[in-house]
Every structure is written in structure tokens, then in C-alpha cells.
C-alpha positions as CSV (number, residue, x, y, z in Angstrom):
1,X,141.1,137.3,-61.6
2,X,139.5,137.0,-58.1
3,X,141.1,134.9,-55.5
4,X,140.7,134.0,-51.8
5,X,142.6,136.4,-49.4
6,X,145.8,134.9,-47.9
7,X,145.7,137.1,-44.8
8,X,142.1,137.0,-43.6
9,X,142.1,136.3,-39.8
10,X,138.4,136.4,-38.9
11,X,134.9,136.2,-40.5
12,X,133.5,133.9,-43.1
13,X,136.2,132.5,-45.4
14,X,135.6,131.6,-49.0
15,X,136.4,128.1,-50.3
16,X,134.9,124.6,-50.1
17,X,131.6,125.8,-51.4
18,X,131.3,128.6,-48.8
19,X,130.5,132.2,-49.5
20,X,133.3,134.6,-48.5
21,X,135.3,137.6,-49.6
22,X,137.6,137.7,-52.6
23,X,140.4,140.0,-53.7
24,X,142.0,141.0,-57.0
25,X,145.4,142.2,-58.0
26,X,144.3,145.8,-58.2
27,X,144.0,146.2,-54.4
28,X,140.3,145.6,-54.1
29,X,138.5,143.5,-51.5
30,X,135.1,142.1,-52.7
31,X,132.9,141.3,-49.7
32,X,129.6,139.5,-50.5
33,X,126.5,141.1,-49.1
34,X,124.6,139.0,-46.6
35,X,121.2,138.1,-47.9
36,X,119.2,139.5,-45.0
37,X,119.0,143.0,-43.6
38,X,122.6,142.9,-42.6
39,X,123.7,143.2,-46.2
40,X,121.5,146.1,-47.0
41,X,122.5,147.8,-43.7
42,X,126.2,147.5,-44.5
43,X,125.8,148.8,-48.0
44,X,123.7,151.7,-46.6
45,X,126.4,152.6,-44.1
46,X,129.1,152.7,-46.7
47,X,127.0,154.9,-49.0
48,X,126.0,157.2,-46.2
49,X,129.5,157.4,-44.7
50,X,131.3,158.1,-48.0
51,X,129.0,161.0,-48.8
52,X,128.8,162.5,-45.3
53,X,130.5,165.9,-45.3
54,X,130.6,165.9,-41.5
55,X,133.3,163.2,-41.5
56,X,136.8,164.8,-41.3
57,X,139.5,163.4,-43.6
58,X,141.7,162.5,-40.5
59,X,138.8,160.2,-39.4
60,X,137.9,159.0,-42.8
61,X,141.4,157.5,-43.2
62,X,140.5,154.9,-40.5
63,X,137.8,153.4,-42.8
64,X,138.3,151.3,-46.0
65,X,137.8,153.1,-49.2
66,X,134.4,152.3,-50.8
67,X,134.1,151.7,-54.5
68,X,130.4,150.9,-54.6
69,X,128.6,147.5,-55.1
70,X,128.9,145.0,-58.0
71,X,127.5,141.7,-59.1
72,X,130.3,139.1,-59.1
73,X,130.5,135.4,-59.3
74,X,130.1,134.1,-55.7
75,X,132.8,132.1,-54.2
76,X,130.4,129.3,-53.3
77,X,129.5,128.7,-57.0
78,X,125.9,129.9,-56.6
79,X,126.2,132.4,-59.5
80,X,126.1,136.2,-59.5
81,X,125.9,137.8,-56.1
82,X,126.1,141.5,-55.0
83,X,129.4,142.4,-53.4
84,X,130.8,145.5,-51.6
85,X,133.9,146.7,-53.5
86,X,136.3,147.9,-50.8
87,X,140.0,148.7,-50.3
88,X,142.1,145.6,-49.7
89,X,143.7,146.8,-46.5
90,X,146.7,144.5,-46.6
91,X,147.5,144.7,-50.3
92,X,150.5,146.9,-49.9
93,X,152.0,144.6,-47.2
94,X,154.5,141.8,-47.8
95,X,154.1,139.8,-44.5
96,X,151.4,141.5,-42.6
97,X,150.9,140.9,-38.9
98,X,147.1,141.4,-38.5
99,X,144.7,141.4,-35.6
100,X,140.9,141.7,-35.7
101,X,139.4,143.0,-32.4
102,X,135.6,143.1,-31.9
103,X,134.8,146.2,-29.9
104,X,132.0,146.6,-27.4
105,X,130.7,144.8,-24.3
106,X,127.6,143.9,-26.3
107,X,127.7,143.0,-30.0
108,X,123.9,143.1,-30.7
109,X,121.6,146.0,-31.6
110,X,118.2,146.7,-30.3
111,X,116.4,146.2,-33.6
112,X,117.8,142.7,-34.1
113,X,115.6,139.6,-33.7
114,X,115.3,138.0,-30.2
115,X,117.1,134.9,-31.6
116,X,120.0,136.9,-32.9
117,X,120.3,138.8,-29.6
118,X,120.4,135.6,-27.6
119,X,123.2,134.3,-29.9
120,X,125.3,137.4,-29.4
121,X,124.7,137.4,-25.6
122,X,126.0,133.9,-25.5
123,X,129.2,134.8,-27.3
124,X,129.7,138.0,-25.3
125,X,129.4,136.2,-22.0
126,X,131.6,133.2,-23.0
127,X,134.3,135.4,-24.5
128,X,135.8,138.5,-23.1
129,X,133.4,141.1,-24.6
130,X,131.3,141.4,-21.4
131,X,134.4,141.4,-19.1
132,X,136.7,143.7,-21.1
133,X,134.6,145.5,-23.6
134,X,136.4,143.8,-26.5
135,X,137.4,140.4,-27.7
136,X,140.0,139.2,-30.2
137,X,138.3,137.6,-33.2
138,X,141.5,136.4,-35.0
139,X,145.1,137.3,-35.5
140,X,148.4,136.4,-37.1
141,X,151.9,137.5,-36.5
142,X,154.8,137.0,-38.9
143,X,158.0,135.4,-37.6
144,X,160.3,134.5,-40.5
145,X,160.5,133.0,-44.0
146,X,161.3,129.6,-42.5
147,X,158.7,129.6,-39.7
148,X,155.9,131.6,-41.3
149,X,153.0,133.0,-39.2
150,X,151.8,132.4,-35.7
151,X,148.0,132.1,-36.4
152,X,146.0,130.4,-33.6
153,X,143.0,128.5,-34.7
154,X,139.6,130.2,-34.6
155,X,138.4,127.7,-31.9
156,X,141.4,128.6,-29.7
157,X,140.9,132.4,-30.1
158,X,137.2,132.1,-29.3
159,X,138.0,130.5,-26.0
160,X,140.4,133.2,-24.9
161,X,140.1,134.5,-21.3
162,X,141.5,137.8,-20.0
163,X,145.0,136.5,-19.5
164,X,145.0,134.9,-22.9
165,X,144.1,138.3,-24.4
166,X,146.8,140.1,-22.5
167,X,149.4,137.5,-23.6
168,X,148.3,137.6,-27.2
169,X,148.4,141.4,-27.4
170,X,152.1,141.1,-26.3
171,X,152.9,138.0,-28.5
172,X,151.5,139.9,-31.5
173,X,154.3,142.4,-31.2
174,X,157.1,139.9,-30.4
175,X,160.0,138.8,-32.5
176,X,159.3,135.2,-31.3
177,X,155.5,134.7,-31.6
178,X,155.8,131.0,-32.5
179,X,158.1,130.1,-29.7
180,X,157.0,128.3,-26.6
181,X,159.1,130.7,-24.6
182,X,157.6,133.9,-23.1
183,X,156.9,136.5,-25.8
184,X,159.5,139.2,-25.8
185,X,157.3,142.1,-26.9
186,X,160.3,143.6,-28.6
187,X,158.2,145.6,-31.2
188,X,155.7,147.0,-28.7
189,X,157.3,150.4,-28.5
190,X,157.5,150.8,-32.3
191,X,154.1,149.3,-33.1
192,X,151.9,150.3,-30.1
193,X,153.9,153.4,-29.0
194,X,155.4,156.4,-30.8
195,X,153.7,159.5,-32.3
196,X,152.2,157.5,-35.2
197,X,151.8,154.1,-33.5
198,X,148.6,152.1,-32.7
199,X,147.9,153.9,-29.5
200,X,148.2,157.3,-31.1
201,X,145.7,156.3,-33.8
202,X,143.3,154.7,-31.2
203,X,143.4,157.9,-29.2
204,X,142.5,160.0,-32.2
205,X,139.5,157.7,-32.8
206,X,138.6,157.9,-29.1
207,X,138.5,161.7,-29.3
208,X,136.1,161.4,-32.3
209,X,133.9,158.8,-30.5
210,X,133.6,161.2,-27.5
211,X,131.9,163.7,-29.8
212,X,130.3,161.9,-32.8
213,X,126.5,161.3,-32.6
214,X,126.0,160.1,-36.1
215,X,126.3,156.3,-35.9
216,X,126.3,153.5,-33.4
217,X,129.0,151.0,-34.4
218,X,127.5,147.8,-33.1
219,X,129.6,144.6,-33.5
220,X,132.4,146.5,-35.5
221,X,136.0,145.6,-35.3
222,X,139.3,147.4,-35.0
223,X,141.8,145.9,-37.5
224,X,145.5,146.4,-36.4
225,X,148.3,145.8,-38.9
226,X,152.0,146.2,-39.1
227,X,155.0,144.9,-41.0
228,X,157.7,143.0,-39.0
229,X,160.6,144.0,-41.4
230,X,159.7,147.6,-40.8
231,X,159.3,147.2,-37.1
232,X,162.9,145.8,-36.9
233,X,164.2,149.1,-38.3
234,X,161.8,151.3,-36.4
235,X,159.4,151.8,-39.3
236,X,156.5,149.4,-38.6
237,X,153.9,151.0,-40.9
238,X,151.4,150.4,-38.0
239,X,147.8,151.0,-39.1
240,X,144.4,151.0,-37.5
241,X,141.2,150.5,-39.5
242,X,137.6,150.0,-38.6
243,X,135.7,147.2,-40.4
244,X,132.5,145.2,-40.4
245,X,129.5,147.6,-40.5
246,X,126.5,145.2,-41.0
247,X,125.0,146.2,-37.6
248,X,125.6,150.0,-37.7
249,X,122.6,152.0,-36.7
250,X,121.9,155.8,-36.6
251,X,123.0,157.4,-33.3
252,X,119.9,159.7,-33.1
253,X,122.1,162.3,-31.3
254,X,123.5,159.9,-28.6
255,X,127.2,159.1,-28.1
256,X,128.1,155.4,-28.8
257,X,129.2,154.6,-25.2
258,X,129.3,150.8,-26.0
259,X,132.0,151.3,-28.7
260,X,133.8,154.1,-26.8
261,X,134.0,152.0,-23.6
262,X,135.5,149.1,-25.5
263,X,138.0,151.4,-27.2
264,X,139.1,152.8,-23.8
265,X,139.6,149.3,-22.5
266,X,141.7,148.3,-25.4
267,X,143.8,151.5,-25.0
268,X,144.3,150.6,-21.4
269,X,145.5,147.0,-22.2
270,X,148.0,148.2,-24.8
271,X,149.3,150.9,-22.5
272,X,149.9,148.4,-19.7
273,X,152.1,146.3,-22.1
274,X,154.3,149.4,-22.6
275,X,154.3,150.1,-18.8
276,X,155.5,146.6,-18.1
277,X,158.2,146.9,-20.8
278,X,159.4,150.2,-19.4
279,X,158.2,152.3,-22.4
280,X,155.6,154.2,-20.4
281,X,155.7,156.1,-17.1
282,X,153.0,158.1,-15.3
283,X,155.3,161.1,-15.3
284,X,156.6,160.8,-18.8
285,X,153.7,159.2,-20.7
286,X,154.3,157.2,-23.8
287,X,157.7,157.8,-25.2
288,X,157.7,160.1,-28.3
289,X,154.0,160.6,-27.8
290,X,152.0,163.8,-27.4
291,X,148.2,163.8,-27.0
292,X,145.5,165.7,-25.1
293,X,144.4,164.3,-21.7
294,X,142.3,161.2,-21.8
295,X,140.8,158.8,-19.3
296,X,140.5,155.1,-19.2
297,X,137.2,153.5,-18.5
298,X,136.9,153.0,-14.7
299,X,140.3,154.5,-14.2
300,X,142.0,157.8,-13.3
301,X,142.7,160.5,-15.9
302,X,146.2,160.6,-17.1
303,X,148.2,163.1,-19.0
304,X,150.0,161.9,-22.2
305,X,153.0,164.1,-22.7
């Protein structure tokens, strides 16, 4: 039995006669292919990526499992429609806090139509993509059984400026995301820091993007997830996944500086949250965190110890 996902925070949502993704009880996420070249491009990426022997397992874990394509009844009632059959990334979570972050200062690709490029440029300029190299597309943070989730409306998120982004990144890892009071960021060290936290995972991806010349990940997102109940006990189950590959193109031997730059900027913002909370020092690095040296975009190189 297919149903509408409860925890989708961005993208096209099924329901009310609209085409969108569906999930089942076996942990599969059924994403309808777009009718134009974007659909065929995303299917081609998953097929290529899943069979590419150059992709290491430690990198492959950051991508949803791909189970092929299948004709399914579309959510908009239009009949059978081809769907990508993917891993439902939140199926093992009870109350997932989820954030979708679009990476890159530009979200268009050179082969796109002039009309599409203009549309993307407008979004990139009006949001924070051009300023920061990334923008938040949607998010939710769980507070309690009584209060439920903090989930700002799509219109609100699309109007975020730089300070809104900084505040939301902190509120996302707070025990009081729904409160009018200043977010406490009490789960930042568990979710963002640590040897297996979000920053550790982003740094591993960063190292790969500094070398990989297979793909250009245009308009792709980093999906960040954790479980509040676990964070309260120091076991957040924090995860990073890359999603949305309808605009991926071949790298042709060139490093994807657009994605890499946005990733470095996101790393910088998350690190600053830990700095301000006292969980990071220039001398000591991120607490409980060992990594090779890395550099922030437009910033000095720092040693993570």
C-alpha cells in the first residue's frame, strides 16, 4: 500500500491531484520521474552510479539505495507513471528531525534551457545560494509528543536571509525549536560534532569532492537527519545523505567546484555554531573529532585534531 510521506520537508508533495513521491511499509521511496529530460537524467545517474566500480563503499553510503524503476499508479490519479524506487531514508526513524539543504551558488547547468537558467538565477539571487553557496529548502525539528514538530512553511524558508539560515541551523539542534525564546542549541555537539556527527560526515564528503571528477552535482541537496530521543542520551543517529540528481552531468575530468564550495561554506556555518557554544577551539578542534587538515572557502586552513 503506497502512501504520502509524513516527513517530506521539500520538493513536490503528493496529494490534492498533484504528482509527488510515495512510500510503502517496506522502506521504499517511490519518486515519480519528471516527464522531460530531468527524469531521464536522474534515472541515468542512479543507473550509472550504482554500477560504477570507482565509487568507494564509504562514499556510496551517503547516497540512497537504488532499486530500479517501476510503473506505479501516480499520486495525481493520471494512471501508471514511471517511478524511481529508492531507499526511504527516514523509515527507521520514529520522530526524525530533517533538513534539506540545496548546495551550490548556482543551481542550473549549462545544458539547460535559457528559460530554466533564468528561473534558477532568480531563486539563487533572492535566496542565499549566491551569497552562501547553499540555501535551506525545508526543515523540521521534533520537540515533543505534545508540541510535535517545528516545521516552517515553504514560503517562510524560501525568504530566509543569512541570519535566518544561521538561526535555523542552531534551532534545528535545539531542545526548544518551537519556543519564541532564543534556541538553546543543546544538541549541537552531539549532532554536528563528534567523531560520527554531521561535520565528520560532511568532511568525508568534502575530501571526496576534492578529488572526484566523475559527476557535477548541479542543484543537489544534502539531507541531514537525527533523532531527538537519541540526541538526549548522546546517541543522535545523525546522518547525511545526498539527494535530488535530476541535473547531474558528467564532470569530463573537472572538479565540481560549485558543489565543493557550497559544502565548505556549510561546514563553516556548522563549525561556527560549535565555536559559539564552546564546543570548538582553534587549538583543540572539534571535541572528539579527528580529521585531516581542511580549509574553508575564503578562509584560513585549520587543523582538526
